[in-house]
C-alpha positions in Angstrom: 120.4 127.6 201.1 121.6 129.2 198.3 122.9 132.7 198.2 123.1 135.2 195.7 125.4 138.3 195.5 123.5 140.5 192.8 123.3 144.3 191.3 120.0 145.4 189.5 119.8 143.8 186.2 123.4 143.3 186.0 124.5 139.7 184.6 123.6 138.5 188.3 120.0 138.4 186.6 121.0 135.0 185.0 121.0 133.4 188.1 118.1 135.0 190.2 115.4 134.7 187.1 116.7 130.8 187.3 116.0 131.0 191.1 112.7 132.3 190.3 112.0 130.1 187.5 112.7 126.9 189.9 111.1 129.0 193.1 114.1 127.8 194.9 114.4 129.4 198.6 117.4 131.5 198.5 119.5 134.5 200.5 119.0 138.1 198.0 122.5 139.8 198.7 122.1 143.0 197.0 125.1 145.3 195.8 125.6 148.7 194.3 127.3 149.1 191.4 130.2 148.2 190.7 130.7 145.9 193.7 134.6 146.4 193.4 134.4 150.3 193.6 131.7 150.3 196.1 131.6 147.5 198.6 135.2 146.7 198.8 134.4 144.2 201.6 133.2 142.4 199.1 136.3 141.3 197.6 136.8 138.6 200.8 134.0 136.4 199.3 135.0 137.0 195.8 138.6 138.3 195.0 137.2 139.3 191.4 135.0 142.0 192.7 132.1 141.2 190.4 128.7 139.8 190.3 127.2 137.0 190.5 128.2 135.1 193.2 126.4 132.0 194.0 127.4 130.0 196.9 125.2 126.9 198.2 126.5 124.9 201.3 129.0 125.1 203.7 132.9 124.0 203.4 134.3 121.9 202.3 131.7 120.9 199.7 130.8 124.4 199.4 129.8 125.6 195.9 131.2 128.9 194.7 130.3 129.8 191.3 130.8 133.5 189.6 129.7 132.9 185.9 126.1 133.6 184.9 125.6 131.0 182.4 127.4 128.3 184.4 125.0 128.7 187.2 121.8 128.4 184.8 123.4 125.1 183.6 124.1 124.2 187.6 120.6 125.3 188.5 118.9 123.5 185.7 120.8 120.1 185.9 120.6 120.1 189.5 116.7 120.4 189.3 115.8 118.7 186.3 112.0 118.0 187.3 111.7 121.5 186.9 111.9 120.5 182.7 114.6 124.0 182.5 117.4 121.5 181.8 118.2 119.4 178.7 120.5 116.0 179.3 122.9 114.7 177.8 120.9 112.0 175.8 118.2 114.4 174.1 119.5 115.1 170.6 119.1 119.1 171.1 122.0 118.7 174.1 124.6 120.3 171.6 122.5 123.3 171.0 121.5 123.7 174.8 125.1 124.1 175.5 126.2 126.4 172.0 123.0 128.7 173.4 124.6 128.6 176.9 128.1 129.8 176.5 127.1 131.7 173.3 124.7 134.2 175.5 127.9 135.4 177.3 131.1 134.6 175.2 129.0 136.1 172.1 126.2 138.1 172.9 126.8 139.9 176.3 130.8 140.3 175.8 130.3 142.8 172.7 127.7 144.9 174.9 130.2 145.1 177.8 132.3 146.9 175.6 129.5 149.1 174.5 128.9 150.1 178.1 132.0 150.4 179.6 133.5 152.9 176.5 129.8 154.3 175.8 128.7 155.1 179.6 130.7 153.9 182.4 133.8 155.5 181.7 134.6 159.0 182.4 134.1 161.7 179.0 137.7 161.9 178.5 138.1 157.6 178.3 134.7 157.0 176.5 135.6 155.2 172.5 132.6 156.0 170.3 133.9 154.0 167.2 134.7 151.2 169.9 130.5 151.7 170.7 129.7 151.8 167.3 131.7 149.1 166.6 130.6 146.7 168.8 127.1 147.6 168.8 127.0 146.2 164.9 129.1 143.1 166.5 126.4 142.5 168.8 123.9 143.1 166.5 125.2 140.7 163.7 125.8 138.0 166.1 121.8 138.3 167.0 121.1 136.9 163.8 121.2 133.2 165.3 118.6 134.2 167.7 116.7 135.5 165.2 116.7 132.6 162.5 116.2 129.9 165.6 113.1 131.5 167.4 111.8 132.5 163.3 111.1 128.3 163.6 110.2 127.9 167.4 108.8 129.5 170.2 112.1 129.0 171.7 115.9 128.8 171.1 116.2 124.6 171.3 114.3 121.7 172.5 110.7 123.2 171.5 110.4 124.4 175.3 111.8 127.0 177.3 115.0 125.9 178.9 117.8 127.5 180.8 119.0 128.5 177.4 116.2 130.8 177.0 117.3 132.6 180.5 120.6 133.1 179.3 120.1 134.5 176.0 117.3 136.8 177.5 119.5 138.5 179.7 121.1 139.6 176.7 118.3 140.8 175.2 117.2 142.8 178.7 121.1 144.0 178.4 120.1 145.5 174.9 117.2 146.8 175.7 119.2 149.0 178.8 121.1 149.9 175.6 118.4 151.3 173.3 119.5 148.7 170.9 115.6 147.0 171.1 113.9 148.3 168.2 116.8 146.9 166.1 115.5 143.4 166.8 114.1 141.3 163.8 110.5 140.8 164.1 111.1 137.2 165.5 113.2 138.1 168.1 111.1 141.0 169.2 108.7 138.5 169.4 110.7 136.2 171.5 111.6 138.7 173.7 107.9 139.9 174.4 107.2 136.3 175.2 110.2 136.0 178.0 109.1 139.1 179.7 105.7 137.9 179.9 106.5 134.6 182.1 105.9 134.7 185.6 109.5 133.9 186.7 110.6 136.9 184.9 108.4 138.8 186.7 108.7 137.6 189.8 112.4 138.5 189.4 112.2 141.8 188.6 110.0 142.3 191.3 112.2 140.5 193.7 115.6 142.6 192.6 113.7 145.7 193.5 112.3 145.0 196.3 115.5 143.5 197.5 117.2 147.1 197.3 115.1 148.9 198.6 115.1 146.9 201.4 119.0 146.7 201.8 119.4 150.0 201.2 121.2 149.9 197.5 120.3 152.5 194.7 117.7 151.6 192.5 119.5 152.1 189.3 120.4 149.0 187.3 123.6 148.3 186.5 123.8 149.2 182.6 122.1 152.8 183.2 124.9 153.8 186.0 126.9 156.8 185.1 130.5 157.5 186.2 
């Protein structure tokens, strides 16, 4: 059984979306955001105090993962029949890995600074210039997505893959930041295609349902105020 520890619309949405695309059974453990402050017991499971945490199996062969893009790759690779993976012998393999890594290291990273210094920190610690600079950083890097999806419906291999899930979350986060109107025309159409997928819609419904059932606030993590 797979166990996913998740905050509403945090980066842990990536593996949740993957689980719903793959239609795998899993246990959904919802946490208040930020868990390192509001669910201190979670530090026993993940000393980082961050989500996602994905656990599969039991010791000594237990799998424990804390990186959302890596989880996308892991779930796709361990369920190849679903067609969300790109194998090493595929010419698109390099592009696939590049998008997976870019999704967090290049696209989500600047947005986390915008969130922290524009929304999460108390007023006296907010940094407007950081917000402006890293918003520009994100939008500049998003040009790579615009160029790719102007040529094809999806990022690589001419089909939907785990890379689209990983990058798609960066677009979801940008939407929470009010940046979606600044997407290029091709990126806007691509984002609409991703949101129309049944797997995406199931993941959205699943996180809200689980939050209500488990008594966790239903405010999305990116919209949390100090």
